[in-house]
BAKE-953487 format. One record per residue: residue in three letters; x negated, y negated, z negated of N, C-alpha, C, O in turn. Coordinates in steps of 0.1 Angstrom, whole numbers, plus 5000, padded with zeros to 4 digits. Layout:
<atoms>
residu = ALA n.u = X n.v = Y n.w = Z ca.u = X ca.v = Y ca.w = Z c.u = X c.v = Y c.w = Z o.u = X o.v = Y o.w = Z
...
</atoms>
This chain:
<atoms>
residu = MET n.u = 0964 n.v = 9170 n.w = 3934 ca.u = 0965 ca.v = 9157 ca.w = 3932 c.u = 0971 c.v = 9164 c.w = 3919 o.u = 0982 o.v = 9171 o.w = 3918
residu = VAL n.u = 0960 n.v = 9160 n.w = 3907 ca.u = 0962 ca.v = 9162 ca.w = 3891 c.u = 0977 c.v = 9146 c.w = 3891 o.u = 0976 o.v = 9135 o.w = 3896
residu = ALA n.u = 0989 n.v = 9152 n.w = 3882 ca.u = 0995 ca.v = 9147 ca.w = 3881 c.u = 0992 c.v = 9133 c.w = 3864 o.u = 0987 o.v = 9136 o.w = 3853
residu = LYS n.u = 0997 n.v = 9121 n.w = 3867 ca.u = 0989 ca.v = 9110 ca.w = 3859 c.u = 1002 c.v = 9115 c.w = 3846 o.u = 1014 o.v = 9117 o.w = 3847
residu = LYS n.u = 0991 n.v = 9114 n.w = 3834 ca.u = 0996 ca.v = 9120 ca.w = 3821 c.u = 1006 c.v = 9106 c.w = 3817 o.u = 1003 o.v = 9096 o.w = 3823
residu = ASP n.u = 1016 n.v = 9105 n.w = 3809 ca.u = 1016 ca.v = 9092 ca.w = 3805 c.u = 1011 c.v = 9091 c.w = 3791 o.u = 1007 o.v = 9101 o.w = 3784
residu = LYS n.u = 1010 n.v = 9080 n.w = 3788 ca.u = 0997 ca.v = 9076 ca.w = 3776 c.u = 1011 c.v = 9077 c.w = 3765 o.u = 1022 o.v = 9076 o.w = 3769
residu = PRO n.u = 1008 n.v = 9077 n.w = 3753 ca.u = 1015 ca.v = 9079 ca.w = 3742 c.u = 1019 c.v = 9065 c.w = 3740 o.u = 1011 o.v = 9056 o.w = 3744
residu = GLU n.u = 1032 n.v = 9063 n.w = 3734 ca.u = 1039 ca.v = 9054 ca.w = 3731 c.u = 1032 c.v = 9042 c.w = 3725 o.u = 1033 o.v = 9030 o.w = 3729
residu = SER n.u = 1021 n.v = 9046 n.w = 3714 ca.u = 1016 ca.v = 9036 ca.w = 3707 c.u = 1004 c.v = 9033 c.w = 3709 o.u = 0997 o.v = 9026 o.w = 3702
residu = GLU n.u = 0997 n.v = 9041 n.w = 3725 ca.u = 0988 ca.v = 9033 ca.w = 3728 c.u = 0987 c.v = 9023 c.w = 3742 o.u = 0977 o.v = 9019 o.w = 3749
residu = LYS n.u = 1004 n.v = 9022 n.w = 3743 ca.u = 1010 ca.v = 9013 ca.w = 3751 c.u = 1006 c.v = 9000 c.w = 3745 o.u = 1005 o.v = 8991 o.w = 3753
residu = LEU n.u = 1003 n.v = 8996 n.w = 3733 ca.u = 1004 ca.v = 8984 ca.w = 3727 c.u = 0996 c.v = 8979 c.w = 3732 o.u = 0996 o.v = 8969 o.w = 3740
residu = ILE n.u = 0983 n.v = 8988 n.w = 3727 ca.u = 0968 ca.v = 8985 ca.w = 3727 c.u = 0962 c.v = 8973 c.w = 3736 o.u = 0960 o.v = 8973 o.w = 3748
residu = GLY n.u = 0960 n.v = 8964 n.w = 3729 ca.u = 0955 ca.v = 8951 ca.w = 3741 c.u = 0965 c.v = 8941 c.w = 3745 o.u = 0961 o.v = 8931 o.w = 3749
residu = HIS n.u = 0975 n.v = 8943 n.w = 3743 ca.u = 0985 ca.v = 8932 ca.w = 3742 c.u = 0990 c.v = 8925 c.w = 3731 o.u = 0990 o.v = 8930 o.w = 3720
residu = GLU n.u = 0996 n.v = 8913 n.w = 3733 ca.u = 0999 ca.v = 8903 ca.w = 3723 c.u = 1010 c.v = 8912 c.w = 3717 o.u = 1016 o.v = 8921 o.w = 3723
residu = LEU n.u = 1012 n.v = 8908 n.w = 3705 ca.u = 1025 ca.v = 8916 ca.w = 3697 c.u = 1033 c.v = 8910 c.w = 3686 o.u = 1026 o.v = 8906 o.w = 3676
residu = CYS n.u = 1045 n.v = 8909 n.w = 3685 ca.u = 1049 ca.v = 8903 ca.w = 3676 c.u = 1059 c.v = 8913 c.w = 3668 o.u = 1070 o.v = 8917 o.w = 3671
residu = ALA n.u = 1051 n.v = 8915 n.w = 3656 ca.u = 1053 ca.v = 8925 ca.w = 3646 c.u = 1068 c.v = 8928 c.w = 3649 o.u = 1074 o.v = 8935 o.w = 3658
residu = GLY n.u = 1074 n.v = 8918 n.w = 3639 ca.u = 1090 ca.v = 8921 ca.w = 3638 c.u = 1099 c.v = 8924 c.w = 3654 o.u = 1109 o.v = 8931 o.w = 3654
residu = SER n.u = 1095 n.v = 8920 n.w = 3665 ca.u = 1100 ca.v = 8925 ca.w = 3674 c.u = 1098 c.v = 8939 c.w = 3681 o.u = 1104 o.v = 8942 o.w = 3691
residu = LEU n.u = 1089 n.v = 8947 n.w = 3675 ca.u = 1088 ca.v = 8960 ca.w = 3679 c.u = 1097 c.v = 8970 c.w = 3670 o.u = 1094 o.v = 8982 o.w = 3671
residu = VAL n.u = 1104 n.v = 8968 n.w = 3663 ca.u = 1117 ca.v = 8974 ca.w = 3659 c.u = 1127 c.v = 8968 c.w = 3654 o.u = 1125 o.v = 8961 o.w = 3645
residu = ASP n.u = 1144 n.v = 8971 n.w = 3660 ca.u = 1157 ca.v = 8968 ca.w = 3652 c.u = 1162 c.v = 8972 c.w = 3644 o.u = 1163 o.v = 8984 o.w = 3643
residu = TYR n.u = 1167 n.v = 8964 n.w = 3636 ca.u = 1175 ca.v = 8966 ca.w = 3627 c.u = 1187 c.v = 8977 c.w = 3634 o.u = 1190 o.v = 8979 o.w = 3646
residu = GLN n.u = 1190 n.v = 8982 n.w = 3626 ca.u = 1206 ca.v = 8993 ca.w = 3630 c.u = 1214 c.v = 8993 c.w = 3616 o.u = 1208 o.v = 8994 o.w = 3605
residu = GLU n.u = 1227 n.v = 8992 n.w = 3620 ca.u = 1236 ca.v = 8991 ca.w = 3610 c.u = 1237 c.v = 9010 c.w = 3599 o.u = 1240 o.v = 9021 o.w = 3603
residu = GLY n.u = 1231 n.v = 9005 n.w = 3587 ca.u = 1232 ca.v = 9015 ca.w = 3584 c.u = 1219 c.v = 9025 c.w = 3579 o.u = 1217 o.v = 9033 o.w = 3570
residu = SER n.u = 1213 n.v = 9022 n.w = 3588 ca.u = 1199 ca.v = 9030 ca.w = 3587 c.u = 1183 c.v = 9025 c.w = 3587 o.u = 1180 o.v = 9014 o.w = 3589
residu = VAL n.u = 1178 n.v = 9032 n.w = 3584 ca.u = 1162 ca.v = 9031 ca.w = 3584 c.u = 1152 c.v = 9033 c.w = 3596 o.u = 1149 o.v = 9045 o.w = 3597
residu = VAL n.u = 1147 n.v = 9027 n.w = 3605 ca.u = 1142 ca.v = 9028 ca.w = 3617 c.u = 1130 c.v = 9027 c.w = 3617 o.u = 1127 o.v = 9017 o.w = 3611
residu = SER n.u = 1116 n.v = 9033 n.w = 3624 ca.u = 1106 ca.v = 9034 ca.w = 3623 c.u = 1099 c.v = 9036 c.w = 3637 o.u = 1103 o.v = 9044 o.w = 3646
residu = ARG n.u = 1085 n.v = 9029 n.w = 3638 ca.u = 1078 ca.v = 9035 ca.w = 3648 c.u = 1067 c.v = 9035 c.w = 3649 o.u = 1064 o.v = 9027 o.w = 3640
residu = GLU n.u = 1053 n.v = 9038 n.w = 3654 ca.u = 1046 ca.v = 9042 ca.w = 3650 c.u = 1035 c.v = 9030 c.w = 3661 o.u = 1035 o.v = 9028 o.w = 3673
residu = VAL n.u = 1029 n.v = 9026 n.w = 3654 ca.u = 1020 ca.v = 9013 ca.w = 3661 c.u = 1004 c.v = 9022 c.w = 3667 o.u = 1001 o.v = 9024 o.w = 3679
residu = ILE n.u = 1000 n.v = 9025 n.w = 3658 ca.u = 0985 ca.v = 9031 ca.w = 3657 c.u = 0989 c.v = 9046 c.w = 3648 o.u = 0996 o.v = 9048 o.w = 3639
residu = SER n.u = 0980 n.v = 9054 n.w = 3659 ca.u = 0982 ca.v = 9067 ca.w = 3650 c.u = 0968 c.v = 9078 c.w = 3654 o.u = 0967 o.v = 9085 o.w = 3664
residu = LYS n.u = 0959 n.v = 9078 n.w = 3643 ca.u = 0947 ca.v = 9079 ca.w = 3643 c.u = 0945 c.v = 9089 c.w = 3635 o.u = 0950 o.v = 9089 o.w = 3623
residu = THR n.u = 0938 n.v = 9100 n.w = 3639 ca.u = 0933 ca.v = 9108 ca.w = 3623 c.u = 0928 c.v = 9100 c.w = 3612 o.u = 0934 o.v = 9104 o.w = 3601
residu = THR n.u = 0919 n.v = 9089 n.w = 3610 ca.u = 0921 ca.v = 9081 ca.w = 3600 c.u = 0929 c.v = 9075 c.w = 3596 o.u = 0927 o.v = 9068 o.w = 3586
residu = GLY n.u = 0940 n.v = 9075 n.w = 3602 ca.u = 0950 ca.v = 9069 ca.w = 3593 c.u = 0961 c.v = 9062 c.w = 3603 o.u = 0957 o.v = 9061 o.w = 3615
residu = THR n.u = 0973 n.v = 9057 n.w = 3601 ca.u = 0983 ca.v = 9051 ca.w = 3604 c.u = 0988 c.v = 9036 c.w = 3604 o.u = 0989 o.v = 9029 o.w = 3593
residu = VAL n.u = 0993 n.v = 9031 n.w = 3615 ca.u = 1002 ca.v = 9020 ca.w = 3610 c.u = 1012 c.v = 9020 c.w = 3622 o.u = 1013 o.v = 9022 o.w = 3634
residu = THR n.u = 1025 n.v = 9017 n.w = 3607 ca.u = 1037 ca.v = 9021 ca.w = 3612 c.u = 1048 c.v = 9008 c.w = 3609 o.u = 1048 o.v = 9002 o.w = 3598
residu = ILE n.u = 1058 n.v = 9004 n.w = 3620 ca.u = 1066 ca.v = 8994 ca.w = 3614 c.u = 1079 c.v = 8999 c.w = 3612 o.u = 1083 o.v = 9009 o.w = 3617
residu = PHE n.u = 1088 n.v = 8991 n.w = 3601 ca.u = 1099 ca.v = 8996 ca.w = 3598 c.u = 1112 c.v = 8987 c.w = 3599 o.u = 1111 o.v = 8975 o.w = 3599
residu = ALA n.u = 1123 n.v = 8994 n.w = 3599 ca.u = 1130 ca.v = 8983 ca.w = 3594 c.u = 1143 c.v = 8988 c.w = 3587 o.u = 1149 o.v = 8998 o.w = 3591
residu = PHE n.u = 1145 n.v = 8982 n.w = 3579 ca.u = 1155 ca.v = 8990 ca.w = 3569 c.u = 1167 c.v = 8977 c.w = 3566 o.u = 1164 o.v = 8966 o.w = 3562
residu = ASP n.u = 1180 n.v = 8982 n.w = 3571 ca.u = 1187 ca.v = 8976 ca.w = 3568 c.u = 1195 c.v = 8976 c.w = 3549 o.u = 1195 o.v = 8984 o.w = 3541
residu = GLU n.u = 1200 n.v = 8966 n.w = 3549 ca.u = 1204 ca.v = 8959 ca.w = 3534 c.u = 1212 c.v = 8971 c.w = 3528 o.u = 1224 o.v = 8976 o.w = 3531
residu = GLY n.u = 1200 n.v = 8976 n.w = 3517 ca.u = 1210 ca.v = 8986 ca.w = 3508 c.u = 1202 c.v = 8999 c.w = 3511 o.u = 1202 o.v = 9009 o.w = 3503
residu = GLN n.u = 1195 n.v = 8999 n.w = 3524 ca.u = 1188 ca.v = 9012 ca.w = 3524 c.u = 1171 c.v = 9014 c.w = 3520 o.u = 1163 o.v = 9004 o.w = 3520
residu = GLY n.u = 1168 n.v = 9024 n.w = 3519 ca.u = 1149 ca.v = 9030 ca.w = 3509 c.u = 1148 c.v = 9038 c.w = 3512 o.u = 1157 o.v = 9045 o.w = 3517
residu = LEU n.u = 1137 n.v = 9039 n.w = 3510 ca.u = 1131 ca.v = 9056 ca.w = 3507 c.u = 1134 c.v = 9056 c.w = 3492 o.u = 1135 o.v = 9046 o.w = 3487
residu = SER n.u = 1134 n.v = 9070 n.w = 3485 ca.u = 1137 ca.v = 9078 ca.w = 3475 c.u = 1124 c.v = 9077 c.w = 3469 o.u = 1115 o.v = 9075 o.w = 3477
residu = GLU n.u = 1120 n.v = 9079 n.w = 3455 ca.u = 1111 ca.v = 9081 ca.w = 3451 c.u = 1103 c.v = 9093 c.w = 3456 o.u = 1107 o.v = 9105 o.w = 3455
residu = HIS n.u = 1086 n.v = 9090 n.w = 3461 ca.u = 1080 ca.v = 9102 ca.w = 3466 c.u = 1065 c.v = 9099 c.w = 3464 o.u = 1062 o.v = 9089 o.w = 3457
residu = MET n.u = 1054 n.v = 9107 n.w = 3469 ca.u = 1043 ca.v = 9102 ca.w = 3468 c.u = 1033 c.v = 9105 c.w = 3479 o.u = 1035 o.v = 9114 o.w = 3486
residu = ALA n.u = 1020 n.v = 9097 n.w = 3480 ca.u = 1014 ca.v = 9101 ca.w = 3496 c.u = 1000 c.v = 9107 c.w = 3487 o.u = 0996 o.v = 9104 o.w = 3476
residu = PRO n.u = 0995 n.v = 9113 n.w = 3493 ca.u = 0983 ca.v = 9119 ca.w = 3490 c.u = 0970 c.v = 9107 c.w = 3493 o.u = 0958 o.v = 9108 o.w = 3488
residu = PHE n.u = 0975 n.v = 9092 n.w = 3503 ca.u = 0966 ca.v = 9084 ca.w = 3504 c.u = 0969 c.v = 9069 c.w = 3499 o.u = 0981 o.v = 9068 o.w = 3500
residu = ASP n.u = 0964 n.v = 9060 n.w = 3496 ca.u = 0964 ca.v = 9048 ca.w = 3493 c.u = 0974 c.v = 9038 c.w = 3511 o.u = 0970 o.v = 9037 o.w = 3523
residu = ALA n.u = 0988 n.v = 9033 n.w = 3503 ca.u = 0987 ca.v = 9030 ca.w = 3515 c.u = 0995 c.v = 9016 c.w = 3515 o.u = 1007 o.v = 9017 o.w = 3510
residu = MET n.u = 0991 n.v = 9002 n.w = 3520 ca.u = 0994 ca.v = 8988 ca.w = 3519 c.u = 1006 c.v = 8988 c.w = 3527 o.u = 1008 o.v = 8994 o.w = 3537
residu = VAL n.u = 1016 n.v = 8980 n.w = 3521 ca.u = 1028 ca.v = 8973 ca.w = 3525 c.u = 1026 c.v = 8962 c.w = 3527 o.u = 1020 o.v = 8955 o.w = 3519
residu = TYR n.u = 1031 n.v = 8953 n.w = 3542 ca.u = 1029 ca.v = 8940 ca.w = 3544 c.u = 1047 c.v = 8937 c.w = 3547 o.u = 1053 o.v = 8943 o.w = 3556
residu = ILE n.u = 1053 n.v = 8928 n.w = 3540 ca.u = 1070 ca.v = 8923 ca.w = 3545 c.u = 1069 c.v = 8914 c.w = 3555 o.u = 1066 o.v = 8902 o.w = 3553
residu = VAL n.u = 1072 n.v = 8919 n.w = 3567 ca.u = 1073 ca.v = 8912 ca.w = 3581 c.u = 1087 c.v = 8901 c.w = 3577 o.u = 1085 o.v = 8889 o.w = 3575
residu = ASP n.u = 1098 n.v = 8906 n.w = 3576 ca.u = 1107 ca.v = 8901 ca.w = 3575 c.u = 1115 c.v = 8906 c.w = 3561 o.u = 1111 o.v = 8916 o.w = 3555
residu = GLY n.u = 1127 n.v = 8898 n.w = 3555 ca.u = 1132 ca.v = 8906 ca.w = 3545 c.u = 1129 c.v = 8898 c.w = 3532 o.u = 1123 o.v = 8887 o.w = 3530
residu = GLU n.u = 1137 n.v = 8910 n.w = 3524 ca.u = 1133 ca.v = 8912 ca.w = 3510 c.u = 1137 c.v = 8924 c.w = 3507 o.u = 1147 o.v = 8930 o.w = 3511
residu = ALA n.u = 1124 n.v = 8930 n.w = 3493 ca.u = 1127 ca.v = 8943 ca.w = 3493 c.u = 1120 c.v = 8945 c.w = 3475 o.u = 1112 o.v = 8938 o.w = 3468
residu = ASN n.u = 1130 n.v = 8962 n.w = 3475 ca.u = 1119 ca.v = 8963 ca.w = 3461 c.u = 1110 c.v = 8972 c.w = 3459 o.u = 1113 o.v = 8983 o.w = 3464
residu = ILE n.u = 1100 n.v = 8971 n.w = 3455 ca.u = 1094 ca.v = 8989 ca.w = 3455 c.u = 1088 c.v = 8987 c.w = 3443 o.u = 1082 o.v = 8978 o.w = 3439
residu = ASP n.u = 1090 n.v = 8997 n.w = 3439 ca.u = 1088 ca.v = 9003 ca.w = 3425 c.u = 1074 c.v = 9015 c.w = 3428 o.u = 1074 o.v = 9023 o.w = 3437
residu = ILE n.u = 1065 n.v = 9014 n.w = 3422 ca.u = 1053 ca.v = 9019 ca.w = 3416 c.u = 1052 c.v = 9027 c.w = 3404 o.u = 1048 o.v = 9021 o.w = 3394
residu = ASP n.u = 1055 n.v = 9039 n.w = 3403 ca.u = 1053 ca.v = 9045 ca.w = 3387 c.u = 1060 c.v = 9038 c.w = 3381 o.u = 1055 o.v = 9032 o.w = 3372
residu = ARG n.u = 1075 n.v = 9034 n.w = 3382 ca.u = 1086 ca.v = 9030 ca.w = 3380 c.u = 1083 c.v = 9016 c.w = 3377 o.u = 1087 o.v = 9014 o.w = 3366
residu = LYS n.u = 1078 n.v = 9007 n.w = 3380 ca.u = 1077 ca.v = 8994 ca.w = 3375 c.u = 1080 c.v = 8993 c.w = 3392 o.u = 1076 o.v = 8998 o.w = 3402
residu = PRO n.u = 1092 n.v = 8980 n.w = 3389 ca.u = 1096 ca.v = 8966 ca.w = 3402 c.u = 1088 c.v = 8958 c.w = 3405 o.u = 1085 o.v = 8949 o.w = 3398
residu = HIS n.u = 1081 n.v = 8961 n.w = 3416 ca.u = 1078 ca.v = 8944 ca.w = 3421 c.u = 1087 c.v = 8942 c.w = 3429 o.u = 1093 o.v = 8951 o.w = 3434
residu = HIS n.u = 1093 n.v = 8926 n.w = 3434 ca.u = 1098 ca.v = 8921 ca.w = 3446 c.u = 1090 c.v = 8915 c.w = 3453 o.u = 1081 o.v = 8907 o.w = 3450
residu = LEU n.u = 1093 n.v = 8919 n.w = 3467 ca.u = 1085 ca.v = 8909 ca.w = 3477 c.u = 1094 c.v = 8904 c.w = 3492 o.u = 1103 o.v = 8909 o.w = 3498
residu = LYS n.u = 1089 n.v = 8897 n.w = 3493 ca.u = 1096 ca.v = 8892 ca.w = 3506 c.u = 1088 c.v = 8888 c.w = 3518 o.u = 1076 o.v = 8892 o.w = 3518
residu = ALA n.u = 1092 n.v = 8880 n.w = 3528 ca.u = 1084 ca.v = 8880 ca.w = 3537 c.u = 1070 c.v = 8873 c.w = 3535 o.u = 1068 o.v = 8861 o.w = 3533
residu = GLY n.u = 1059 n.v = 8883 n.w = 3538 ca.u = 1044 ca.v = 8871 ca.w = 3539 c.u = 1038 c.v = 8879 c.w = 3525 o.u = 1027 o.v = 8877 o.w = 3520
residu = ASP n.u = 1045 n.v = 8889 n.w = 3520 ca.u = 1041 ca.v = 8892 ca.w = 3507 c.u = 1034 c.v = 8909 c.w = 3509 o.u = 1039 o.v = 8917 o.w = 3517
residu = MET n.u = 1022 n.v = 8912 n.w = 3503 ca.u = 1019 ca.v = 8923 ca.w = 3504 c.u = 1018 c.v = 8934 c.w = 3491 o.u = 1020 o.v = 8930 o.w = 3479
residu = ILE n.u = 1014 n.v = 8945 n.w = 3493 ca.u = 1011 ca.v = 8949 ca.w = 3476 c.u = 1002 c.v = 8968 c.w = 3482 o.u = 1005 o.v = 8972 o.w = 3493
residu = ILE n.u = 0996 n.v = 8973 n.w = 3476 ca.u = 0987 ca.v = 8984 ca.w = 3483 c.u = 0992 c.v = 8994 c.w = 3474 o.u = 0987 o.v = 8993 o.w = 3463
residu = MET n.u = 1003 n.v = 9007 n.w = 3476 ca.u = 1006 ca.v = 9016 ca.w = 3467 c.u = 0997 c.v = 9026 c.w = 3465 o.u = 0994 o.v = 9034 o.w = 3474
residu = PRO n.u = 0992 n.v = 9027 n.w = 3456 ca.u = 0976 ca.v = 9036 ca.w = 3456 c.u = 0981 c.v = 9053 c.w = 3456 o.u = 0991 o.v = 9057 o.w = 3450
residu = ALA n.u = 0975 n.v = 9059 n.w = 3461 ca.u = 0973 ca.v = 9076 ca.w = 3465 c.u = 0978 c.v = 9082 c.w = 3451 o.u = 0973 o.v = 9080 o.w = 3440
residu = ASP n.u = 0989 n.v = 9089 n.w = 3453 ca.u = 0992 ca.v = 9100 ca.w = 3439 c.u = 1000 c.v = 9095 c.w = 3432 o.u = 1001 o.v = 9103 o.w = 3422
residu = HIS n.u = 1007 n.v = 9086 n.w = 3430 ca.u = 1016 ca.v = 9075 ca.w = 3425 c.u = 1025 c.v = 9073 c.w = 3429 o.u = 1027 o.v = 9069 o.w = 3440
residu = PRO n.u = 1034 n.v = 9077 n.w = 3421 ca.u = 1049 ca.v = 9076 ca.w = 3428 c.u = 1056 c.v = 9062 c.w = 3431 o.u = 1051 o.v = 9052 o.w = 3425
residu = HIS n.u = 1068 n.v = 9062 n.w = 3442 ca.u = 1067 ca.v = 9052 ca.w = 3449 c.u = 1082 c.v = 9050 c.w = 3453 o.u = 1086 o.v = 9061 o.w = 3451
residu = ALA n.u = 1091 n.v = 9042 n.w = 3457 ca.u = 1101 ca.v = 9043 ca.w = 3460 c.u = 1107 c.v = 9027 c.w = 3467 o.u = 1106 o.v = 9017 o.w = 3460
residu = LEU n.u = 1113 n.v = 9025 n.w = 3479 ca.u = 1113 ca.v = 9014 ca.w = 3483 c.u = 1127 c.v = 9011 c.w = 3484 o.u = 1133 o.v = 9021 o.w = 3487
residu = GLN n.u = 1135 n.v = 9000 n.w = 3482 ca.u = 1149 ca.v = 8996 ca.w = 3486 c.u = 1149 c.v = 8981 c.w = 3491 o.u = 1140 o.v = 8973 o.w = 3487
residu = ALA n.u = 1163 n.v = 8975 n.w = 3502 ca.u = 1158 ca.v = 8967 ca.w = 3507 c.u = 1169 c.v = 8962 c.w = 3502 o.u = 1180 o.v = 8966 o.w = 3505
residu = ILE n.u = 1165 n.v = 8950 n.w = 3489 ca.u = 1175 ca.v = 8932 ca.w = 3486 c.u = 1188 c.v = 8931 c.w = 3496 o.u = 1201 o.v = 8933 o.w = 3497
residu = LYS n.u = 1174 n.v = 8925 n.w = 3504 ca.u = 1185 ca.v = 8922 ca.w = 3518 c.u = 1173 c.v = 8932 c.w = 3533 o.u = 1162 o.v = 8939 o.w = 3533
residu = ARG n.u = 1183 n.v = 8929 n.w = 3542 ca.u = 1174 ca.v = 8938 ca.w = 3552 c.u = 1161 c.v = 8933 c.w = 3556 o.u = 1158 o.v = 8922 o.w = 3559
residu = PHE n.u = 1152 n.v = 8944 n.w = 3557 ca.u = 1141 ca.v = 8937 ca.w = 3558 c.u = 1128 c.v = 8948 c.w = 3567 o.u = 1129 o.v = 8960 o.w = 3565
residu = LYS n.u = 1119 n.v = 8943 n.w = 3576 ca.u = 1108 ca.v = 8947 ca.w = 3582 c.u = 1096 c.v = 8950 c.w = 3573 o.u = 1097 o.v = 8943 o.w = 3563
residu = MET n.u = 1085 n.v = 8958 n.w = 3574 ca.u = 1073 ca.v = 8961 ca.w = 3569 c.u = 1067 c.v = 8967 c.w = 3576 o.u = 1071 o.v = 8975 o.w = 3584
residu = LEU n.u = 1049 n.v = 8963 n.w = 3575 ca.u = 1041 ca.v = 8971 ca.w = 3581 c.u = 1037 c.v = 8979 c.w = 3574 o.u = 1032 o.v = 8974 o.w = 3564
residu = LEU n.u = 1036 n.v = 8998 n.w = 3574 ca.u = 1033 ca.v = 9004 ca.w = 3564 c.u = 1016 c.v = 9007 c.w = 3572 o.u = 1015 o.v = 9009 o.w = 3584
residu = ILE n.u = 1004 n.v = 9005 n.w = 3564 ca.u = 0992 ca.v = 9006 ca.w = 3568 c.u = 0985 c.v = 9018 c.w = 3558 o.u = 0982 o.v = 9016 o.w = 3547
residu = MET n.u = 0982 n.v = 9031 n.w = 3563 ca.u = 0979 ca.v = 9041 ca.w = 3553 c.u = 0965 c.v = 9044 c.w = 3562 o.u = 0965 o.v = 9046 o.w = 3574
residu = ILE n.u = 0953 n.v = 9044 n.w = 3551 ca.u = 0941 ca.v = 9050 ca.w = 3558 c.u = 0944 c.v = 9062 c.w = 3553 o.u = 0954 o.v = 9064 o.w = 3546
residu = ARG n.u = 0933 n.v = 9074 n.w = 3558 ca.u = 0935 ca.v = 9088 ca.w = 3554 c.u = 0916 c.v = 9090 c.w = 3551 o.u = 0908 o.v = 9091 o.w = 3560
residu = SER n.u = 0915 n.v = 9090 n.w = 3538 ca.u = 0900 ca.v = 9092 ca.w = 3534 c.u = 0903 c.v = 9088 c.w = 3522 o.u = 0894 o.v = 9086 o.w = 3513
</atoms>
């Protein structure tokens, strides 16, 4: 008998109705993330940032789209600030420095396409 192999966590979400904001919970003083889709061609990850938390300036080799699900954030691209709130989105270009900071706690979907 062959043992049944558990599906990766992200594959358990396929084919189900989902509320993006309920996929991760806020944690005091933390940044929480959960991969929703993970393929060689790209990823979709949902993050929850507590107020005051963020990601320091960094670069990625691919364009990445951020969609704000809840709350408010400042996203700097090439040191130019962008204030986003629930329902807003922005595309961060490949090989450009960017940083994120929670103005109020916020949740975001990060969609990165590798090509």
